[in-house]
Structure formats: C-alpha cells, structure tokens
MISE-841712 format. One line per 5 residues: for each residue x, y, z of C-alpha. Coordinates in Angstrom, 3 decimals, decimal comma. Layout:
# residues N
X:Y:Z | ... $
END
This chain:
# residues 378
-173,118:170,480:90,765 | -175,364:168,019:92,803 | -177,030:166,394:89,421 | -173,296:166,184:87,894 | -172,036:163,892:90,626 $
-174,921:162,070:90,482 | -174,722:160,914:86,999 | -170,832:160,416:87,459 | -171,255:157,730:90,263 | -174,415:156,034:88,289 $
-171,856:155,887:84,826 | -169,358:154,128:87,192 | -171,857:151,629:88,564 | -172,942:150,789:85,303 | -169,119:150,416:83,599 $
-168,049:148,346:86,674 | -171,569:146,062:85,878 | -170,417:145,975:82,360 | -166,837:144,927:82,995 | -168,227:141,990:85,471 $
-170,301:140,587:82,430 | -167,679:140,928:80,050 | -165,355:138,476:81,766 | -165,665:135,037:80,980 | -163,353:131,999:81,354 $
-162,311:130,412:77,906 | -161,820:127,005:79,470 | -163,459:125,405:82,430 | -161,028:123,712:84,370 | -160,953:119,664:85,292 $
-159,752:120,448:88,874 | -158,632:123,412:91,310 | -156,583:122,618:94,091 | -154,660:125,138:96,859 | -152,011:123,923:98,666 $
-148,815:124,720:100,548 | -145,879:122,584:99,048 | -142,378:123,483:100,857 | -143,416:126,682:102,428 | -144,864:127,957:99,098 $
-148,665:128,554:98,797 | -149,835:127,221:94,965 | -152,918:127,319:93,549 | -152,811:124,537:90,766 | -155,453:124,238:87,896 $
-155,702:121,561:85,214 | -157,127:121,781:81,856 | -157,786:118,935:79,093 | -157,516:120,585:75,792 | -157,741:119,290:72,232 $
-154,576:119,387:70,007 | -155,676:122,326:68,011 | -156,995:124,163:70,952 | -154,234:127,196:72,169 | -153,222:126,791:75,569 $
-152,393:130,617:75,415 | -155,892:131,183:76,714 | -155,227:129,207:80,135 | -152,889:132,198:81,227 | -154,611:134,061:83,862 $
-154,240:137,615:85,490 | -153,010:137,968:88,803 | -156,062:136,623:91,471 | -156,763:137,026:94,813 | -157,825:133,959:97,178 $
-158,262:133,122:100,798 | -155,659:135,829:101,678 | -153,032:135,176:99,071 | -152,170:136,926:95,943 | -151,581:134,387:93,110 $
-149,401:135,160:89,874 | -148,487:132,969:87,076 | -145,631:130,651:87,914 | -145,398:127,762:84,917 | -147,289:125,457:82,784 $
-146,942:121,791:82,069 | -148,004:119,961:78,859 | -148,732:116,293:79,003 | -149,898:114,742:75,452 | -152,442:111,780:76,318 $
-151,850:109,358:73,578 | -154,092:106,790:71,993 | -153,433:103,557:69,875 | -156,138:101,307:68,071 | -156,308:98,720:66,101 $
-159,533:98,080:63,741 | -160,245:95,951:60,792 | -159,954:97,383:57,519 | -160,606:96,632:53,933 | -159,429:98,248:50,806 $
-160,981:97,754:47,137 | -158,168:97,626:44,607 | -158,936:97,458:40,668 | -156,980:96,513:37,950 | -157,247:96,226:34,191 $
-156,222:93,137:31,942 | -156,568:92,459:28,042 | -158,074:89,063:29,076 | -160,457:87,331:31,613 | -157,783:84,605:32,060 $
-157,479:84,203:35,859 | -153,682:83,728:35,516 | -153,363:87,268:33,962 | -155,445:88,717:36,374 | -153,521:87,680:39,545 $
-150,410:88,729:37,851 | -151,269:91,992:38,317 | -152,864:91,529:42,154 | -150,233:91,337:44,531 | -150,365:88,830:47,308 $
-150,535:91,873:49,931 | -150,303:95,687:50,027 | -149,583:98,254:52,428 | -152,105:100,671:53,852 | -151,300:104,095:55,239 $
-153,884:107,180:55,170 | -151,885:109,195:57,307 | -154,286:108,315:60,368 | -154,043:104,098:60,177 | -151,342:101,995:58,873 $
-150,952:98,397:58,299 | -150,564:95,108:55,698 | -153,661:93,833:53,930 | -154,088:90,666:52,223 | -155,850:89,601:48,895 $
-159,273:87,644:49,705 | -159,422:85,627:46,364 | -163,344:84,918:47,139 | -163,716:88,522:46,409 | -162,208:88,771:42,528 $
-164,849:90,101:40,311 | -164,070:90,326:36,806 | -166,659:92,186:34,134 | -165,910:93,663:30,655 | -164,620:97,253:30,359 $
-166,301:97,654:27,308 | -167,505:96,180:23,877 | -166,688:96,691:20,285 | -167,779:95,538:16,984 | -165,641:93,367:14,822 $
-165,864:91,892:11,580 | -164,209:89,077:9,678 | -164,352:86,751:6,748 | -165,707:83,217:7,166 | -164,515:80,654:4,408 $
-165,433:76,900:3,380 | -164,130:74,565:0,646 | -166,015:72,070:-1,395 | -164,290:69,081:-3,296 | -166,110:67,915:-6,705 $
-165,050:64,669:-8,237 | -165,735:62,863:-11,524 | -166,681:65,540:-13,542 | -166,414:64,492:-17,297 | -165,435:68,209:-18,096 $
-164,130:71,137:-16,039 | -167,518:73,175:-16,782 | -168,265:75,898:-13,798 | -172,014:74,852:-14,562 | -171,210:71,794:-12,076 $
-170,047:73,785:-9,438 | -172,593:75,215:-6,689 | -172,588:79,130:-6,528 | -173,397:79,031:-2,877 | -173,020:76,812:0,369 $
-174,450:76,912:3,834 | -171,874:77,224:6,771 | -173,099:77,501:10,464 | -176,400:79,733:9,349 | -174,580:81,504:7,169 $
-174,657:81,841:3,028 | -171,141:81,525:1,518 | -170,532:82,952:-2,206 | -168,609:81,109:-4,544 | -165,010:82,975:-4,644 $
-162,545:80,405:-6,866 | -162,206:77,309:-8,309 | -159,299:74,955:-8,700 | -159,377:72,383:-11,235 | -157,309:69,002:-11,801 $
-157,270:65,999:-13,812 | -158,805:63,372:-11,980 | -157,979:60,683:-14,452 | -156,942:59,995:-18,278 | -157,891:57,720:-21,280 $
-156,119:56,836:-24,638 | -157,701:58,102:-27,590 | -155,478:56,912:-30,866 | -151,928:57,522:-29,516 | -152,463:60,296:-27,121 $
-153,629:60,392:-23,527 | -156,392:62,895:-23,015 | -158,368:63,897:-19,840 | -161,225:61,415:-19,126 | -162,645:63,271:-15,573 $
-161,783:66,373:-13,901 | -162,045:67,116:-10,069 | -162,231:70,639:-8,549 | -161,952:72,355:-5,364 | -164,043:75,517:-4,851 $
-163,577:78,151:-2,312 | -166,513:80,036:-0,769 | -166,329:83,086:1,555 | -168,550:85,652:3,090 | -168,121:88,570:6,012 $
-169,505:88,640:9,554 | -169,211:90,388:12,490 | -169,273:90,052:16,201 | -169,154:91,868:19,622 | -165,851:91,695:21,485 $
-164,786:92,874:24,894 | -162,165:95,785:24,831 | -160,812:94,833:27,837 | -161,426:93,485:31,420 | -162,031:95,372:35,011 $
-161,140:93,448:38,037 | -161,933:94,382:41,492 | -160,790:92,574:44,719 | -160,689:93,248:48,455 | -157,542:93,314:50,688 $
-158,154:92,798:54,332 | -156,283:92,922:57,602 | -155,641:94,763:60,750 | -154,712:98,120:60,480 | -153,215:100,338:63,598 $
-154,008:104,131:64,351 | -152,111:106,422:66,874 | -151,712:109,655:67,657 | -152,621:112,540:70,548 | -156,283:112,529:71,639 $
-155,914:115,098:73,939 | -153,539:117,607:75,877 | -153,471:117,830:79,685 | -152,140:121,168:80,806 | -151,214:121,963:84,727 $
-150,914:125,617:85,205 | -149,412:126,702:88,487 | -149,885:130,085:90,547 | -147,529:131,033:93,086 | -149,336:132,597:96,381 $
-148,258:135,685:98,225 | -149,801:136,388:101,492 | -151,695:139,778:101,613 | -150,610:141,837:104,314 | -153,489:143,866:106,050 $
-153,491:147,531:105,432 | -154,571:149,868:108,243 | -157,584:151,477:106,757 | -158,170:155,536:107,584 | -161,589:156,759:109,094 $
-163,971:157,472:106,641 | -166,783:158,367:108,555 | -166,259:162,209:107,947 | -165,662:161,421:104,289 | -168,759:159,613:103,985 $
-170,993:162,182:105,526 | -169,121:164,554:103,222 | -170,197:162,436:100,096 | -173,756:161,804:101,357 | -174,297:165,525:101,687 $
-173,327:166,338:98,331 | -174,679:163,708:96,393 | -177,952:163,538:98,064 | -179,733:160,677:100,330 | -181,857:159,809:97,300 $
-179,312:159,416:94,487 | -176,801:157,325:96,960 | -179,775:155,105:97,853 | -180,303:154,458:94,253 | -176,346:153,627:93,661 $
-176,759:151,302:96,485 | -179,722:150,014:95,686 | -177,804:148,963:92,303 | -174,731:147,841:93,587 | -176,772:145,344:95,862 $
-178,628:144,022:92,849 | -175,547:143,697:90,897 | -173,629:141,917:93,617 | -175,996:139,568:94,545 | -175,489:137,612:91,538 $
-172,868:135,054:92,701 | -173,216:132,438:90,148 | -171,951:132,208:86,617 | -173,313:129,856:84,090 | -171,346:128,890:80,770 $
-172,446:127,088:77,728 | -170,364:124,452:75,703 | -168,858:125,866:72,256 | -168,142:122,444:70,867 | -164,565:122,539:70,850 $
-163,182:120,184:73,522 | -163,468:121,631:77,124 | -164,094:125,207:75,908 | -166,790:127,201:77,142 | -168,266:130,725:76,741 $
-170,164:132,705:79,542 | -174,069:133,080:79,253 | -174,751:135,155:82,354 | -174,840:135,419:86,130 | -177,775:134,395:88,420 $
-178,461:134,870:92,095 | -178,306:131,556:94,246 | -179,479:131,239:97,883 | -177,909:129,273:100,846 | -181,525:128,583:101,718 $
-183,725:125,941:99,242 | -180,961:126,576:96,603 | -182,060:126,742:93,024 | -181,129:127,939:89,925 | -183,390:129,237:86,784 $
-181,408:128,579:83,584 | -184,643:130,000:81,628 | -184,026:133,360:83,374 | -180,962:133,806:81,453 | -181,121:136,308:78,249 $
-178,857:133,288:76,456 | -180,385:129,997:77,350 | -177,804:127,296:76,848 | -178,639:123,800:75,841 | -177,130:119,853:76,672 $
-173,612:119,941:78,894 | -173,314:123,482:80,816 | -170,871:124,489:83,454 | -171,807:126,338:86,638 | -169,370:128,343:88,815 $
-170,627:129,366:92,534 | -168,865:131,969:94,300 | -166,709:130,722:97,148 | -168,634:132,356:99,897 | -172,168:131,026:98,947 $
-170,550:127,557:97,955 | -169,338:127,009:101,532 | -172,921:127,789:102,914 | -173,917:125,061:100,485 | -171,414:122,150:101,312 $
-173,536:119,018:101,304 | -176,783:120,435:100,246 | -178,682:119,968:96,817 | -178,830:122,522:94,456 | -182,051:122,173:91,762 $
-180,898:123,383:88,015 | -184,294:124,130:86,426 | -184,819:124,980:82,842 | -188,476:125,345:81,619 | -190,078:121,785:82,628 $
-186,396:120,329:82,643 | -185,009:119,779:86,243 | -181,630:118,486:87,383 | -180,020:118,257:90,387 | -176,201:118,562:92,093 $
-174,986:117,953:95,552 | -172,312:120,506:96,579 | -168,894:118,680:97,625 | -165,574:120,069:98,835 | -165,409:123,868:98,346 $
-161,764:124,875:97,813 | -162,241:128,073:95,685 | -164,713:128,810:93,481 | -166,911:125,757:92,962 | -167,476:124,188:89,854 $
-169,783:121,491:88,479 | -171,493:120,387:85,035 | -174,733:119,299:84,042 | -176,834:117,949:81,199 | -179,974:120,333:80,914 $
-180,872:118,676:77,406 | -182,594:120,460:74,840 | -185,126:123,542:75,664 | -188,562:124,319:74,179 | -190,163:127,221:75,681 $
-190,591:130,841:76,122 | -187,460:132,931:77,961 | -188,415:134,196:81,551 | -185,608:136,617:81,157 | -186,391:140,057:82,749 $
-183,845:142,601:81,921 | -181,781:143,280:84,824 | -180,365:146,704:86,401 $
END
C-alpha cells in the first residue's frame, strides 16, 4: 500500500512539472500595467502584431495577480499605417517597322500610370534613354538593271552591242536591245536608213540583308507612393475581482497521517523534487521570426544576490534577440540591480526597472558557438 501511494505522489509531481514546462506565451507584450480606474481594477496588456498574425492567440485564461483574479474584458485594435515616397524606373519595350524617330515616338506615350498593388504614381518618358535595335534580319533578293545607248551605227547589227557591263562592282548581262533609225539617205528615188542607234538593257540579280523590324526600349521615371498597414496595436484589458481570503482548516493531523502512510523517505524525495522545480523563477523565450511572436526555450533559476542567467544551460539554446520573463517575487528583490545574461563567451547586461507583475525584458545575445552546458533537470 505504501509503495502504491508513493508512486502516485511522484506521478502527480512529474505531471505538474510537465504542465508548467508546456505553457508558453505566443506573443510577448510590449507593456503590462495594473491600475484602478473609477473603482474597477484593470490589467492592461499591449501587443504589436503583423497584419497577417492571428490576435486570437492574445487571449489568456483567468489569472491571479496581487490579490485579484483577472478575467478577459475586451480587446481594442488600432492599425498602424505607413506612407512612403520613392523614385521608380519602369522599362517599356515597343516594336516598330522602321527606326524612324517619329514612328518610335508615336508608339511611346509621354506618361504612363504605374500601380503594382503596393505603390502607384505617374511616370514620365526619359527621352535620353531611348535605344533602338533590329529585332532580326533576313536575306532579300532583287534585280539590278542598267541601260547603254549606242549611236552612229551603220547597221542594226547586234555584234556592235556589248554583252555585259559593270555597275557598282556587279557584272550585268544583256537582256534586251531596242533599235531605231538615226538618219536616212536618198538612194535613187528612195530614202533608206543611213545610221542606226540602239538602247541596250542589262540586268542581274543581287541580295542584301534587311531588318525584319525594330525593338525600342525606353525608361519612364517618377515618384511613386506606397501605403498600407505596417502593424496592428492590440490593447487587451482584463477586469480584476478581489480575491477574498478563505479560512484554512487545520491540517496538522492530516499531514501526520500522510507522513505516516507515505513514509519519511518518499515524502522527502517528493518535497525535494518540488523544491527543485519551484526554484526555477525565470522563463526564456526565443523569437520565431514572425513579428513579435516568441516561443518558450525553458526555465532557469535567478538568484537575488549576484543575479546571473546562463542561457547555455538550456536544452534549446536560442540566438539573437531573446525575451526573458522574471517571476514577480524575485523581480521585486532585483529592482535596480543588474542581471548578467551569459551564453558561452557572450555576456550582456540588463538593469531591472519598475516591477509591476511579471517582469519582461529583451536582449540580443548574438550567434552562439560551443557545447551546451545543459544538464537534465528533475
């Protein structure tokens, strides 16, 4: 019977320890204040979230603080807007059949409207950036012709006509001859041709490379304005109800009975386990990279005398900006003192300010290299 009860106590203690370790705040509050307004005790917590983060994670279960039980009251959402002006350049491409500037300008508007869903504005054409080049090339064949006149010929004999001529470095061949009587003479009673003239036509084929069209690029420049929601400020208010003290029944006899049943050794082990668990009074959180969202790394013990936190003793060692939550009881003892936060060879310090509930602060411990000092804790 004694062994069964001892096992049950240990199971309950381990379960309590796992429950404490599993709880973690999704978001670190920017500020926490407690105040009495018109007779109503309030706890006010403010958070800054990105527009795509879910505010449902901000809701907390009822909690106690300084003699009051706080329950969810309301949440106020305040969007933080931004507006920026920036110079923007947009490259536009047009195609034309020729590289004539007039034809190109006919395709390029003096101004264009820009809107990419984030920024918008009117951009103007920068004429100095206009650049035109051929879209491509093709071979084109054509016929080259030439004519040559012959005069004073005594007869219309083709032997007088050259069979080829040269033009612009090309040799053209005779393709046609047109004859005509240049002068006549009287022979007897008849007029007969005395001289002839001829017009000879020469032709030949040639080819050239011509552009298939032209591509022009130009830049439009101007000022664009971007605006939107950079973040959302949430103010969560909890309503406090004073906790009325209850009379505790004497428990001495019950305690004696439990001690006699469990046995001194088992009870001592359980109390030692609880002591080791409860002495962890500081929680360390690491950034998730999503705005002000953090997740729990583990808990450490912070002494009121010569306060020091060894981050490298955590199983999950964070890097960069971390958030630290110090339980109220020890935080009040540390008011005005400096906490040394160490991780391997890196050390940063934080001086404790005004304590009003759990004490939160953030520090940057940089990137870490080394072997973990983590020791499995009870």
